[in-house]
C-alpha positions in Angstrom: 89.9 110.7 67.7 93.1 112.1 67.8 94.0 115.7 68.6 91.1 115.7 70.5 91.0 118.2 73.2 87.2 116.4 74.6 88.6 115.0 78.4 88.0 111.4 78.7 84.6 110.0 79.8 84.1 109.7 83.6 84.0 105.9 85.4 81.0 106.3 87.3 81.9 103.0 88.5 85.1 104.1 90.8 83.0 108.1 91.1 79.9 106.3 93.4 82.4 103.6 95.0 84.3 106.5 96.5 81.7 108.7 97.0 79.6 106.0 98.9 82.8 104.8 100.4 83.0 108.5 101.8 79.8 108.0 103.2 80.1 105.1 104.7 83.5 105.8 106.5 82.5 109.1 107.7 79.9 107.2 110.1 76.6 108.4 108.1 74.4 105.3 107.1 72.5 107.8 105.2 69.5 106.3 102.1 70.7 107.5 99.7 67.7 107.9 96.1 68.4 107.3 92.2 67.4 110.2 91.0 68.7 112.3 94.0 72.0 110.8 92.7 71.7 111.0 89.8 70.8 114.6 89.3 73.3 115.6 92.2 76.5 113.8 89.6 74.3 114.7 85.8 73.7 111.5 85.3 70.8 108.8 84.3 69.4 106.7 86.9 69.9 103.4 84.6 73.9 104.2 85.4 73.2 104.7 89.4 70.9 102.0 89.5 73.7 99.9 87.9 76.5 101.1 90.2 74.2 100.9 93.5 73.3 97.1 92.6 77.0 96.3 92.2 77.4 98.4 95.3 75.1 96.4 97.4 76.7 93.3 96.2 80.0 94.4 97.8 78.3 94.8 100.7 78.7 98.6 100.4 74.9 99.5 100.1 71.5 97.5 101.3 68.5 98.2 99.0 65.8 99.1 101.2 62.2 99.5 99.6 60.3 102.6 99.3 63.3 103.9 101.0 66.2 104.2 99.0 70.1 102.7 99.1 71.6 102.5 102.9 75.0 103.2 103.2 76.7 100.3 105.0 78.6 101.9 108.1 81.6 100.4 108.1 83.7 100.9 111.8 87.2 100.2 112.9 85.5 97.4 114.9 84.0 95.8 111.9 87.8 97.3 109.9 89.2 94.6 113.0 87.6 92.2 112.5 87.6 91.6 108.8 91.4 91.8 109.2 91.3 88.9 111.6 88.6 87.2 109.7 91.4 87.4 106.3 94.2 86.6 107.9 93.0 83.4 109.7 90.9 82.5 106.2 94.3 83.5 104.2 96.3 81.0 105.8 93.8 78.4 106.4 94.3 79.1 102.1 97.8 78.7 101.9 97.5 75.8 103.9 94.8 74.0 101.5 97.1 75.1 98.5 100.8 74.4 99.2 101.2 72.0 97.1 99.7 74.2 94.6 102.5 76.9 94.6 104.2 77.5 91.4 107.7 79.1 92.7 108.1 81.1 89.3 104.7 82.8 90.2 105.7 84.0 93.6 108.8 85.3 92.4 107.7 87.7 89.8 105.6 89.0 92.8 109.1 89.0 94.7 109.8 91.4 92.3 106.7 93.3 92.2 107.7 94.3 96.2 111.6 94.4 96.7 112.4 95.1 99.6 114.0 98.2 98.9 111.2 100.0 97.5 110.1 103.6 99.1 107.3 103.5 101.8 104.7 105.6 99.7 105.6 103.1 97.0 102.3 101.0 95.4 102.4 96.9 96.1 101.6 94.1 94.4 98.8 92.6 96.4 98.5 89.8 94.6 99.5 86.8 96.4 96.5 87.2 98.4 94.4 86.1 95.8 97.0 83.4 94.5 96.3 81.9 97.9 92.9 82.0 98.1 92.9 80.9 93.8 95.3 78.0 95.3 93.3 76.7 97.9 90.6 75.6 95.6 87.6 76.5 98.9 84.5 77.8 97.4 83.4 78.8 100.9 87.2 80.8 101.2 86.9 81.8 97.2 82.9 83.9 98.5 84.4 85.0 101.3 87.4 87.1 99.9 84.5 87.6 96.7 82.0 89.1 98.8 84.0 91.1 102.0 87.2 91.8 100.1 86.4 94.3 97.9 84.2 96.5 100.2 86.8 96.1 102.4 89.7 97.1 99.8 87.7 100.2 98.5 87.9 101.4 102.3 91.1 101.0 103.0 91.5 102.4 99.6 89.7 105.6 100.6 90.6 105.8 103.8 94.5 105.8 102.2 93.9 108.2 99.8 91.8 110.6 102.1 93.7 110.1 105.8 91.9 112.3 107.7 88.8 110.5 106.9 89.2 107.6 109.6 91.0 110.3 112.5 
């Protein structure tokens, strides 16, 4: 309600994603237990299980029966291999979808990425998803749905905490 001094609710999905990303980037392929994680963050196991399930879908965790959730370690070689595959698939997506690209949409993306923007300015990365969408190729789409979110989370977390990948 207006005037309330209560803090905003915690986004547990983002909080746990950042936590798992930090663990992955540090090279620790540890097992996480739902009960211990819930206790650590002071939340219910249902929330943890739900978030961990989504992270498993993104390839950030593996569920191992009777062991817990194993953090998937992402190395610099993994990141380089992903970027190599991403580049090849985005170029193919551009070839497949070039006749479907809308000039007005592309102009709007240019507005979001001015050449004179400071280095630390937020950039508009929607071009990548737009190229994939215009390709209308379900296999390219599935690659980015499966891998794109995982690496986007890891790259964002590494950029926030630059010391992680030193």
